[in-house]
LONU-895466 format. One record per residue (C-alpha): residue in three letters; x, y, z. Coordinates in steps of 0.2 Angstrom, whole numbers, plus 5000, padded with zeros to 4 digits. Each point is the difference from the previous one (the first is absolute). Layout:
<nodes>
(node ALA; (X; Y; Z))
...
</nodes>
This chain:
<nodes>
(node ARG; (5000; 5000; 5000))
(node TYR; (5004; 5019; 4998))
(node LEU; (5012; 4997; 4986))
(node PRO; (5004; 5016; 4989))
(node ALA; (4988; 4999; 4985))
(node GLY; (5009; 4996; 4983))
(node GLU; (5009; 4986; 4991))
(node TYR; (5009; 4986; 5008))
(node SER; (5010; 4984; 4995))
(node ILE; (4998; 4985; 5012))
(node GLN; (5010; 4984; 4998))
(node ALA; (5000; 4984; 5010))
(node ASP; (5009; 4983; 4999))
(node VAL; (4986; 4987; 4997))
(node ILE; (4999; 4981; 5001))
(node ALA; (4984; 4992; 4992))
(node VAL; (5003; 4981; 4997))
(node LEU; (4991; 4983; 5000))
(node GLN; (5011; 4989; 5011))
(node GLY; (4999; 4981; 4998))
(node GLY; (5004; 4985; 5009))
(node ASN; (5012; 4993; 4987))
(node ALA; (5012; 5006; 4988))
(node SER; (4988; 4999; 4985))
(node ASP; (4989; 5014; 5006))
(node PHE; (5011; 5010; 5011))
(node GLY; (5000; 5018; 4995))
(node THR; (4986; 5000; 4988))
(node PRO; (4995; 5018; 4994))
(node ALA; (4985; 5006; 5009))
(node THR; (4985; 5011; 4994))
(node GLY; (4988; 5011; 5009))
(node ALA; (5013; 5010; 5011))
(node TYR; (5001; 5018; 4999))
(node PHE; (5011; 5014; 5008))
(node PHE; (4989; 5015; 5001))
(node ALA; (5001; 5019; 5005))
(node ASN; (4984; 5010; 5000))
(node ASP; (4992; 4997; 4982))
(node GLN; (5016; 4992; 4993))
(node GLN; (5005; 4982; 5000))
(node ALA; (5012; 4988; 4992))
(node SER; (4998; 4981; 4998))
(node CYS; (5013; 4991; 5009))
(node SER; (5007; 4982; 4996))
(node THR; (5017; 4996; 5005))
(node GLY; (5001; 4982; 4994))
(node SER; (5013; 4996; 5014))
(node GLU; (5004; 5005; 5018))
(node ARG; (5011; 5014; 4995))
(node PRO; (4991; 5017; 5002))
(node VAL; (4997; 5012; 4985))
(node CYS; (5000; 5019; 5001))
(node TYR; (4984; 5008; 4994))
(node VAL; (4998; 5019; 4998))
(node LEU; (4984; 5010; 4998))
(node GLN; (4997; 5018; 4997))
(node VAL; (4985; 5007; 5010))
(node THR; (4991; 5016; 5004))
(node VAL; (4996; 5006; 5017))
(node GLY; (4985; 5012; 5001))
(node SER; (4996; 5014; 5012))
(node ASP; (4995; 4988; 5013))
(node GLY; (5018; 4995; 5002))
(node GLU; (4996; 4981; 5001))
(node LEU; (5010; 4986; 4992))
(node ARG; (4994; 4982; 5002))
(node PHE; (5012; 4986; 4994))
(node GLY; (5002; 4982; 5002))
(node MET; (4997; 4983; 4992))
(node LYS; (4983; 4995; 4993))
(node LEU; (4995; 4982; 4996))
(node GLU; (4986; 4996; 4988))
(node ASN; (4997; 4981; 4996))
(node THR; (5019; 4998; 5002))
(node THR; (5009; 4984; 4997))
(node ALA; (5015; 5006; 5012))
(node ASN; (5002; 4992; 5017))
(node TRP; (5014; 5011; 5005))
(node VAL; (4999; 5019; 4998))
(node ALA; (5011; 5012; 5008))
(node PHE; (5006; 5018; 4998))
(node ASP; (5014; 5010; 5008))
(node ASN; (5013; 5014; 4998))
(node VAL; (4987; 5013; 4995))
(node TYR; (5006; 5017; 4994))
(node LEU; (4990; 5015; 4997))
(node ILE; (5007; 5014; 4990))
(node PHE; (4992; 5017; 4998))
(node LEU; (5001; 5006; 4981))
(node GLY; (4995; 5018; 5003))
(node THR; (5011; 5015; 5004))
(node GLU; (5009; 5004; 5017))
(node GLU; (4988; 5015; 5002))
(node GLU; (4985; 4988; 4998))
(node MET; (5007; 4988; 5012))
(node ILE; (5003; 5013; 5013))
(node GLU; (4982; 5007; 4998))
(node GLY; (4993; 4983; 5001))
(node GLU; (5010; 4997; 5017))
(node LYS; (4992; 5016; 5007))
(node ASN; (4983; 4994; 4995))
(node LYS; (5003; 4983; 5009))
(node ILE; (5005; 5010; 5016))
(node ARG; (4984; 5010; 4998))
(node GLN; (4989; 4984; 4999))
(node GLU; (5009; 4989; 5013))
(node LEU; (5001; 5014; 5014))
(node ALA; (4983; 5007; 4997))
(node ASP; (4993; 4990; 5015))
(node TYR; (5013; 5006; 5011))
(node LEU; (5005; 5018; 4997))
(node THR; (4991; 5016; 4994))
(node ASP; (5002; 5006; 4982))
(node THR; (5011; 5014; 5007))
(node GLU; (5011; 4989; 5010))
(node ILE; (5002; 4988; 4985))
(node GLU; (5005; 5014; 4988))
(node ALA; (5012; 5007; 5012))
(node LEU; (5009; 4983; 5001))
(node ILE; (5000; 4999; 4981))
(node LYS; (5007; 5018; 4999))
(node GLU; (5014; 4995; 5012))
(node ALA; (5005; 4985; 4990))
(node GLY; (5000; 5010; 4984))
(node ASP; (5004; 4989; 4984))
(node ASN; (5011; 4988; 5009))
(node PHE; (4993; 4983; 4997))
(node ASP; (5008; 4992; 5015))
(node ALA; (4994; 5014; 5011))
(node LEU; (4982; 4998; 4993))
(node GLU; (5001; 4981; 5003))
(node ARG; (5005; 5004; 5018))
(node VAL; (4984; 5011; 5002))
(node ARG; (4989; 4986; 4993))
(node LYS; (5007; 4987; 5011))
(node SER; (4998; 5011; 5015))
(node GLY; (4982; 4995; 5001))
(node ALA; (5004; 4983; 5006))
(node ASN; (4999; 5005; 5018))
(node MET; (4986; 5012; 4998))
(node THR; (4982; 4998; 5006))
(node ALA; (4986; 5002; 4988))
(node ASP; (4988; 5014; 5005))
(node PRO; (4983; 4993; 5002))
(node LEU; (4990; 5015; 4994))
(node ALA; (5012; 5002; 4985))
(node LYS; (4989; 4986; 4992))
(node ALA; (4986; 5013; 4999))
(node LEU; (5009; 5017; 4999))
(node ARG; (5017; 5007; 4998))
(node GLY; (5010; 5014; 5008))
(node LEU; (4990; 5002; 5016))
(node THR; (5006; 5015; 5010))
(node ILE; (4993; 5009; 5015))
(node ASP; (5006; 5019; 4998))
(node GLY; (5014; 4993; 4989))
(node ARG; (5005; 4987; 5012))
(node ALA; (4999; 4982; 4995))
(node PRO; (4993; 4988; 5013))
(node VAL; (5012; 4985; 5002))
(node TYR; (4993; 4983; 5001))
(node VAL; (5008; 4988; 5014))
(node GLU; (4996; 4982; 4997))
(node SER; (5004; 4994; 5017))
(node LEU; (4987; 5013; 5007))
(node ASP; (4988; 4998; 4986))
(node HIS; (4997; 5019; 5000))
(node TYR; (5007; 5016; 4993))
(node LEU; (5011; 5013; 5009))
(node CYS; (5000; 5018; 4994))
(node THR; (5012; 5013; 5007))
(node LEU; (4993; 5017; 5005))
(node PRO; (5007; 5016; 5008))
(node LEU; (4998; 5000; 5019))
(node GLU; (4989; 5016; 4999))
(node GLN; (4987; 4991; 4991))
(node PHE; (4996; 4988; 5015))
(node GLY; (4987; 5003; 5013))
(node LYS; (4988; 5008; 4988))
(node ALA; (4990; 4997; 4984))
(node TYR; (5011; 4999; 4984))
(node ASN; (4994; 5006; 4983))
(node ALA; (5010; 4991; 4987))
(node ARG; (5001; 5000; 4981))
(node ILE; (4998; 4982; 4993))
(node ASP; (5008; 4996; 4984))
(node TYR; (5000; 4983; 4990))
(node THR; (4996; 4993; 4983))
(node PRO; (4987; 4986; 4999))
(node HIS; (5004; 4985; 4989))
(node GLU; (4989; 4998; 4985))
(node GLY; (4984; 4992; 5006))
(node ALA; (5004; 5003; 5018))
(node GLY; (4990; 5010; 5013))
(node GLN; (5004; 5015; 5009))
(node LEU; (5009; 5001; 5017))
(node MET; (4989; 5000; 5016))
(node ILE; (5006; 5006; 5017))
(node GLY; (4988; 4993; 5013))
(node THR; (4983; 5001; 4991))
(node THR; (5004; 5016; 4990))
(node THR; (5005; 4998; 4981))
(node VAL; (5015; 5011; 4997))
(node ALA; (5003; 5005; 4982))
(node PRO; (5018; 5003; 4994))
(node GLY; (5006; 5018; 5003))
(node THR; (4987; 5004; 5013))
(node ASP; (5002; 5003; 5019))
(node TYR; (4995; 4989; 5014))
(node ARG; (4999; 5005; 5019))
(node PHE; (5007; 4987; 5011))
(node SER; (4992; 5001; 5018))
(node THR; (5012; 5004; 5014))
(node VAL; (5017; 4992; 4996))
(node THR; (5008; 4991; 5014))
(node GLY; (5013; 4986; 5001))
(node GLY; (4993; 4983; 4998))
(node LYS; (4984; 5006; 4992))
(node PHE; (4995; 4990; 4985))
(node TYR; (4990; 5006; 4984))
(node LYS; (4993; 4988; 4988))
(node LEU; (5005; 5001; 4982))
(node SER; (4991; 4990; 4986))
(node ALA; (4999; 4998; 4982))
(node THR; (4992; 4988; 4987))
(node ASP; (5011; 4993; 4987))
(node LYS; (4995; 4997; 4981))
(node ASN; (4994; 4982; 5005))
(node GLY; (4988; 5007; 5013))
(node ASN; (5011; 4994; 5015))
(node THR; (5000; 5013; 5014))
(node ILE; (5017; 5003; 5009))
(node GLU; (4999; 5006; 5017))
(node LYS; (5015; 5006; 5011))
(node ASN; (5002; 5012; 5014))
(node VAL; (5012; 5015; 5001))
(node THR; (5007; 5008; 5016))
(node PHE; (5011; 5016; 5002))
(node THR; (5017; 5002; 5008))
(node SER; (5010; 5016; 5003))
(node LEU; (5016; 4990; 4998))
(node PRO; (5009; 4998; 4983))
(node ILE; (4997; 4983; 4992))
(node VAL; (5015; 4991; 4993))
(node ARG; (4999; 4984; 4990))
(node ILE; (5015; 4990; 4995))
(node THR; (5000; 4985; 4989))
(node GLY; (5013; 4986; 4998))
(node SER; (5008; 4986; 5008))
(node PHE; (5013; 5006; 5013))
(node ASN; (5014; 4992; 5011))
(node ASP; (5017; 5005; 5006))
(node TYR; (5006; 5005; 4983))
(node TYR; (4994; 5013; 4988))
(node SER; (4986; 4995; 4988))
(node GLU; (4990; 5010; 4988))
(node GLY; (4982; 5005; 5003))
(node SER; (4989; 5016; 5000))
(node ILE; (4994; 5013; 5013))
(node THR; (4985; 5012; 4999))
(node VAL; (4999; 5014; 5013))
(node HIS; (4983; 5007; 5003))
(node GLU; (5002; 5017; 5009))
(node PRO; (4984; 5009; 5008))
(node ASP; (5005; 5016; 4992))
(node LYS; (5006; 4994; 4983))
(node PRO; (4988; 4992; 4989))
(node ALA; (5005; 4988; 4985))
(node PRO; (5015; 4991; 5008))
(node GLU; (5013; 4992; 4989))
(node THR; (5004; 4982; 4999))
(node LEU; (5019; 4998; 5000))
(node PHE; (5012; 4986; 4997))
(node MET; (5011; 4996; 5015))
(node LYS; (5012; 4987; 5007))
(node ALA; (4997; 4996; 5019))
(node LYS; (5007; 4988; 5013))
(node TRP; (4997; 4996; 5018))
(node ARG; (5010; 5009; 5013))
(node GLY; (5003; 5001; 5019))
(node GLY; (5007; 4989; 5014))
(node ILE; (4988; 4990; 5011))
(node THR; (4986; 5007; 4990))
(node ASN; (5006; 4991; 4985))
(node SER; (5002; 4982; 5008))
(node SER; (4991; 4985; 4994))
(node GLY; (4981; 4999; 5002))
(node LYS; (4997; 5019; 5001))
(node HIS; (4984; 5005; 4991))
(node LYS; (5003; 5019; 5000))
(node ARG; (5017; 5004; 4991))
(node ASN; (5010; 5016; 4998))
(node TYR; (5004; 5004; 4982))
(node HIS; (5013; 5010; 4992))
(node VAL; (4993; 5007; 4984))
(node LYS; (5010; 5007; 4985))
(node LEU; (4990; 5008; 4986))
(node LEU; (5004; 4996; 4982))
(node ASP; (4995; 5007; 4983))
(node GLY; (4993; 4990; 4986))
(node ASN; (5018; 4995; 4995))
(node GLY; (5005; 4994; 5017))
(node GLU; (5010; 5015; 5004))
(node LYS; (5000; 5011; 5015))
(node LEU; (4984; 5011; 5002))
(node GLU; (4997; 5014; 5013))
(node ARG; (4983; 5005; 5007))
(node SER; (4994; 5011; 5014))
(node PHE; (4986; 4994; 5012))
(node PHE; (4990; 5010; 5013))
(node GLY; (5011; 5015; 4997))
(node LEU; (5016; 4991; 5005))
(node ARG; (5016; 4999; 4991))
(node ASN; (5001; 4995; 4981))
(node ASP; (5009; 4983; 5000))
(node ASN; (5000; 4982; 4994))
(node SER; (5003; 4992; 5017))
(node TRP; (4986; 4998; 5013))
(node ILE; (4997; 4989; 5015))
(node LEU; (4984; 4992; 5004))
(node GLU; (5001; 4998; 5019))
(node SER; (4988; 4987; 5007))
(node CYS; (5002; 5006; 5018))
(node GLN; (4999; 4982; 5005))
(node VAL; (5008; 5000; 5017))
(node ASP; (4990; 5015; 5006))
(node MET; (4982; 4996; 5003))
(node SER; (4996; 5019; 5000))
(node ARG; (5008; 5001; 4982))
(node ILE; (5005; 5018; 5004))
(node ARG; (5016; 5001; 5011))
(node ASN; (5013; 5001; 4986))
(node ARG; (4991; 5013; 4990))
(node VAL; (4995; 5011; 5014))
(node LEU; (5017; 5000; 5009))
(node THR; (5009; 5003; 4983))
(node ASP; (4989; 5014; 4997))
(node LEU; (5003; 5006; 5018))
(node TRP; (5019; 4999; 4996))
(node ASN; (4998; 5010; 4984))
(node ASP; (4991; 5014; 5009))
(node TYR; (5011; 5003; 5015))
(node CYS; (5018; 4994; 4996))
(node THR; (5014; 5011; 4996))
(node LYS; (5004; 5000; 4982))
(node PRO; (5016; 4992; 4994))
(node TYR; (5016; 5011; 5000))
(node TYR; (5000; 5003; 4982))
(node ILE; (4982; 5007; 4999))
(node ASP; (5006; 5017; 4993))
(node LYS; (5006; 4991; 4985))
(node GLU; (4985; 4988; 4998))
(node LYS; (4984; 5008; 5006))
(node LYS; (4990; 4984; 4996))
(node ALA; (5011; 4988; 5010))
(node MET; (4990; 4988; 5011))
(node SER; (5006; 4988; 5013))
(node GLY; (4983; 4990; 5000))
(node THR; (4988; 4994; 4987))
(node ARG; (4982; 5006; 4997))
(node GLY; (4986; 4988; 4996))
(node ARG; (4981; 4998; 4999))
(node PHE; (4989; 4986; 5007))
(node VAL; (4991; 4990; 4986))
(node GLU; (4989; 4985; 4998))
(node LEU; (5009; 4987; 4990))
(node ILE; (4993; 4987; 4988))
(node LEU; (5012; 4986; 4994))
(node ASN; (4993; 4993; 4984))
(node ASN; (4982; 4995; 5006))
(node ASP; (5003; 5000; 5018))
(node TYR; (4998; 5014; 5013))
(node ARG; (5015; 5002; 5011))
(node GLY; (4995; 5014; 5011))
(node ILE; (5009; 5016; 5006))
(node TYR; (5017; 5003; 4994))
(node CYS; (5011; 5016; 5000))
(node MET; (5007; 5005; 4983))
(node THR; (5016; 5009; 5003))
(node GLU; (5015; 5008; 4992))
(node ASN; (5016; 4991; 5001))
(node MET; (5015; 5005; 5011))
(node ASP; (5014; 5003; 4989))
(node ARG; (5012; 5013; 4992))
(node LYS; (4986; 5009; 4992))
(node GLN; (4990; 5002; 5016))
(node MET; (5015; 5007; 5010))
(node LYS; (5006; 5010; 4985))
(node LEU; (5018; 4993; 5001))
(node LYS; (5012; 5006; 4987))
(node LYS; (5002; 4988; 4985))
(node ILE; (5015; 4990; 4995))
(node ASP; (5010; 5008; 4986))
(node GLU; (4995; 4988; 4986))
(node ASP; (5016; 5005; 4989))
(node THR; (5013; 4998; 5013))
(node HIS; (4991; 4989; 5013))
(node GLU; (5005; 5012; 5014))
(node VAL; (4989; 4996; 5015))
(node HIS; (4990; 5015; 5008))
(node GLY; (4984; 4995; 5009))
(node GLN; (5000; 4984; 5009))
(node LEU; (4986; 4990; 5009))
(node TRP; (4999; 4984; 5011))
(node LYS; (4987; 4991; 5009))
(node SER; (5002; 4990; 5016))
(node LYS; (4992; 4983; 4997))
(node ASP; (5003; 4992; 5017))
(node TRP; (5010; 5002; 5016))
(node SER; (5018; 4997; 5002))
(node TYR; (5015; 5007; 5009))
(node GLY; (5002; 5014; 4987))
(node VAL; (4981; 5004; 4999))
(node PHE; (5000; 5002; 5019))
(node MET; (5016; 5010; 4998))
(node GLY; (5010; 4992; 5014))
(node HIS; (4992; 4985; 5008))
(node ASP; (4995; 4983; 4994))
(node THR; (4982; 4995; 5000))
(node ASP; (4992; 4996; 5017))
(node SER; (5016; 5006; 5008))
(node ARG; (5003; 5014; 5012))
(node ASN; (5019; 5000; 4998))
(node TYR; (5008; 5014; 4990))
(node PRO; (5017; 4993; 4995))
(node LYS; (5005; 5015; 4989))
(node ARG; (5006; 4989; 4987))
(node HIS; (5000; 5004; 4981))
(node PRO; (4986; 4993; 4990))
(node SER; (5004; 4987; 4987))
(node SER; (5009; 5004; 4984))
(node TYR; (4990; 5004; 4984))
(node PHE; (5002; 4994; 4983))
(node GLU; (4996; 5012; 4985))
(node TRP; (4993; 4985; 4990))
(node TYR; (4987; 4995; 5013))
(node GLU; (4984; 5010; 5001))
(node MET; (4997; 4996; 5018))
(node TRP; (5012; 5004; 5015))
(node GLU; (4995; 4998; 5018))
(node ASN; (4982; 4998; 4995))
(node TYR; (5000; 5016; 4991))
(node GLN; (4995; 4999; 4982))
(node VAL; (5005; 5013; 4986))
(node LYS; (4985; 5008; 4992))
(node TYR; (5009; 5014; 4990))
(node PRO; (5010; 5000; 4988))
(node ASP; (4991; 4984; 4995))
(node PHE; (5012; 4985; 5003))
(node GLU; (4995; 4991; 4983))
(node ASP; (5001; 5015; 4989))
(node TYR; (5018; 5005; 5004))
(node GLY; (5010; 4984; 4998))
(node TYR; (4994; 4991; 5016))
(node THR; (5012; 5011; 5011))
(node THR; (4996; 5013; 5013))
(node ASP; (5008; 5013; 5011))
(node TRP; (4998; 4996; 5019))
(node GLU; (5013; 5012; 5006))
(node THR; (4989; 5014; 5006))
(node LEU; (4988; 4989; 5010))
(node TYR; (5014; 4989; 5007))
(node ASN; (5009; 5016; 5006))
(node ALA; (4985; 5006; 5009))
(node VAL; (4995; 4984; 5008))
(node ASP; (5018; 4996; 5005))
(node PHE; (5001; 5017; 5008))
(node VAL; (4985; 4997; 5011))
(node CYS; (5006; 4982; 5004))
(node THR; (5017; 5005; 5006))
(node SER; (5000; 5019; 5005))
(node SER; (5002; 5006; 5018))
(node ASN; (4986; 5009; 5008))
(node THR; (5010; 5016; 4998))
(node ALA; (5003; 4997; 4981))
(node PHE; (4982; 4995; 4998))
(node ARG; (4994; 5016; 5006))
(node GLN; (5012; 5011; 4991))
(node GLN; (5000; 4991; 4983))
(node PHE; (4983; 4992; 4998))
(node THR; (4994; 5015; 4989))
(node GLU; (5014; 4996; 4988))
(node TYR; (4992; 4983; 4996))
(node PHE; (4982; 5002; 5003))
(node ASP; (4985; 5013; 4997))
(node LEU; (4998; 5003; 5019))
(node PRO; (4983; 5009; 5000))
(node VAL; (4992; 4986; 4990))
(node VAL; (5008; 4987; 5011))
(node ILE; (4993; 5009; 5015))
(node ASP; (4982; 5001; 4992))
(node TYR; (5001; 4982; 4996))
(node TYR; (5004; 4994; 5017))
(node ILE; (4986; 5011; 5007))
(node LEU; (4988; 4991; 4988))
(node MET; (5007; 4983; 5006))
(node GLU; (4997; 5005; 5018))
(node THR; (4983; 5006; 4997))
(node ILE; (4993; 4986; 4990))
(node LEU; (5009; 4986; 5009))
(node SER; (5007; 4993; 4984))
(node THR; (5006; 4982; 5001))
(node ASP; (5007; 4997; 4982))
(node ASN; (5008; 5017; 4996))
(node HIS; (5015; 5001; 5012))
(node GLY; (5013; 4998; 4987))
(node LYS; (4990; 4988; 4988))
(node ASN; (4988; 5007; 4988))
(node MET; (5009; 5016; 4997))
(node PHE; (5007; 5009; 4985))
(node PHE; (5017; 5009; 5001))
(node ALA; (5004; 5013; 4987))
(node VAL; (5014; 5011; 4994))
(node TYR; (4995; 5014; 4988))
(node ASP; (5017; 5002; 4992))
(node LYS; (5015; 4992; 5007))
(node GLN; (5011; 5010; 4989))
(node GLU; (4995; 5016; 5010))
(node ASP; (4993; 4994; 5017))
(node LYS; (5001; 4982; 5007))
(node ARG; (4987; 5003; 5014))
(node ILE; (4986; 4986; 5001))
(node THR; (4982; 5005; 5002))
(node LEU; (4986; 4988; 5004))
(node GLY; (4984; 4994; 4992))
(node VAL; (4985; 4991; 5008))
(node TRP; (4993; 4983; 4995))
(node ASP; (4988; 4986; 5005))
(node MET; (4993; 5007; 5016))
(node ASP; (4985; 4988; 5003))
(node ALA; (5009; 4992; 5015))
(node THR; (4996; 5015; 5011))
(node CYS; (4987; 5007; 5013))
(node GLY; (4997; 4983; 5008))
(node GLN; (5003; 4989; 4985))
(node ARG; (5015; 4989; 4999))
(node TRP; (5009; 4994; 4984))
(node SER; (4994; 4982; 5001))
(node ASP; (4984; 4995; 4991))
(node GLU; (4990; 4996; 5016))
(node TYR; (4983; 5008; 5001))
(node PHE; (5000; 5006; 5018))
(node HIS; (5011; 5012; 5009))
(node LYS; (5012; 4995; 5013))
(node ALA; (4998; 5007; 5018))
(node PHE; (5017; 5007; 5000))
(node LEU; (4997; 5012; 4985))
(node GLY; (4991; 5013; 5010))
(node PRO; (5005; 5018; 4998))
(node GLU; (5004; 5004; 5018))
(node GLN; (5019; 4995; 4999))
(node ASP; (5017; 5007; 4995))
(node TYR; (5004; 4995; 4982))
(node ALA; (5018; 4996; 5003))
(node THR; (4996; 4989; 5014))
(node PHE; (4986; 4991; 4990))
(node ILE; (5010; 4998; 4985))
(node THR; (5015; 4992; 5010))
(node ASN; (4989; 4989; 5010))
(node TYR; (4987; 4994; 4987))
(node GLU; (5008; 5002; 4983))
(node HIS; (5018; 4998; 4994))
(node GLY; (5008; 5015; 5008))
(node ASP; (5001; 5019; 4998))
(node TYR; (5011; 5010; 4988))
(node ASN; (5017; 5004; 5007))
(node HIS; (5000; 5018; 5004))
</nodes>
């Protein structure tokens, strides 16, 4: 189905023979066997068990259908087979491309609006492989039930999203529309022979307004329409003030391709974009987890990097879908990162980079994975060179300027002076580093990218700072600390840890950044992953421990119940 209209050549290797039980009639030529394609056919008689290639030229009409196979009519053959079928389009390349676009329009019609489909086609351009990627993206999509009767349904320009696991539609709406009646323009196109849309008991013609009674969370409104065969389709719709994000694909620990659609309350007509995504996280990514974190990288129709802005945040290709799995309230990491962004001292280079941030921004969304509702997520910016506005590497000379590292787990170097679960401060040097390793003392290099620059990195700046804290005397520490670290930011960070009783951010889950090592080697900090706070621990246990109360000194708590405090 859905082939481009035009002329084709189709060939197949065929066997059509009468086999016998002895040598005298073994391999007798057969009659009544035909290789066919649409209205064309060829009589096949091989006379032996060796296949013969048959070729037909056939026309495919505007319906895009090609039916082919073997037809038997009063045949004398007792063994008929065909294999190695080749179909060759005899038209022009332009005709083939246009035919592929029509296939996309037909195959995705039950899943996406006309506007969304045309946007995907435009993105792919005239690249056949890119168009094929668009067409195959429908494999994980859910058919829209009402699309059997009408196309392009929108409520004030916003397309309701059908969720198969819930068996109803979700539609995003600005928060200010809640708590009162909502007058909305309803647009759609009925299929030929189908009836008009009904909302409740009211028939709503295309391009007219409908008044939804007081909109509240969890309130349902019945949508129904009759298809051309007289079947009535009924589904409910409910409104949410959160953006709706649908991702399609099959994902695991490695990047694989899929698609993403972000429905924003204040922005009608979302794009459906190509992407690659993988699972991410620590204990939240262990076996048996139902609600995964995802790292998403947007792609254009040719599989190249694509940047988009959502919710007024930065324009980028890299996004995090955070499941908030450990935190039953789902809000700790987002709220506390926003708190940090509001009050923290800006990094020491803020005069040079006015937009530098040491925390991410994000928006809570409702996530649909293929056909399954997965609940509340937070879609956030990534913490990287771009977020902190670090100076880029010189691409011509490979001279390093900005640097970024993340502490992945605890170690002597991460605690900067004591081993995990130890109160002994031996003042020994941290372990040696190797420039061809992307990890050192459980720090991981994030920029410059390890793989992009010959699988080598420069640890010297971070090593010297960590070594200073590990080995310096109290006097030297007080006098020289500001030569190595951005002190106002460090103070603000420790105030935050004290206030929120963080159990997983005292060394681990931090970013360490240098703006330009050629000018200033001071290290500033960036925050990350603050869900194990405010009475929540880093484990995946559902209930809080009694020792996580707020009425205690942070340094004492972190030493007695976790792996120890920073050396300071």
